[in-house]
N, C-alpha and C positions, 0 to 999 in steps of 0.2 A: 792426728789419723796417718797409719802410714797407706802409702798406693798397694795395692797388691800385685806382684811379680806376672808377668802376663805366662811365663814360665810354671808359678805355679796353678795356675789361674784351674786349671783343669783336675786336681785337686778337691778346690772347694765346692765346684762344680760337682764333681761324683759324691764329695757327702751332702750336698744339698739336694740330689736327685735321691740318695738311699732314703736320707727323711723326707720327703715329699711323697716318697712310693709306700710308705707307711700309711699314707690318710688315703689311697685308693678305696678300700675296703670302705670306709667310713663314707665317702659319698656312692661308691654300689651299694652297698648292701642296706644302708641306712632307711633310706625313703621307705625301702619295702618294709623292711622289719615294723616300723613306729607308725606306717598306714596299716597292717597285719597286727598288731598289738593294743595300739592305743586311737588310732583311727585319726592318726593328725595327718593331713594334706600338706600334696607336694610344693605347694607355694610357702605355706607357715614352716617347712622345711629347708625350704631354699633361702627361707630369710633367716632363719635359724644361720642355717649353714656359712652363708655371705656375710653378715655379722661378725662373726667367729673369726672368720679368714679378716675384718677389714681390721678387728682388735688384733690380731696377731702383724700386721702388717703393722700397726703403731708400736706394738708392745715390743718385735723383736732389736730395732733401733734403740729404744729407748732403755731396753734391760743392758745391749751392745755398749751403748755410751757409758753408762751407768759401773756396767761390771770392770769397764777399763779406768773409771775415773779412783773408782773407792778400794780396788784390789788388783795385790800385786800378783802375780801368777802361780808363785808358790803358795800365798795365803789361800788362794782358789782352791790351785789342788786339795790343799789340807780340808777345804771345807767340805769340796766335791764327795774328798777321802771320806767325811766324817758322816754324810748325810746319807752315802753308800752303805756303811757300817751299821748303822742307825735303824735305814729300811731293811735292811738284809735282815738283822734281827728282828726285826717286827714280823717281820711276814716267818720268819721259819718260828718262834714263837708262835703266831697267829695260825698257821696252818694246822 
């Protein structure tokens, strides 16, 4: 693995901040929604969200390592493009 150059560190932090802001509504609105609609307690939902975060802590570095070992950047871009095309086509057909 290569070290991140300190001049580029802000770019990684900005991207991580944007991704993490997408999860904020989940933590704000999910407890009330699940309690009102399904009767799930706050402690139960807290444990479920905590377990998801623990899974994320283990899964992210593992997937990053696997993608660095098994995929070359060009093949990874082609794979991501193919997935986007398939998902986009399925979404447009199923609408």
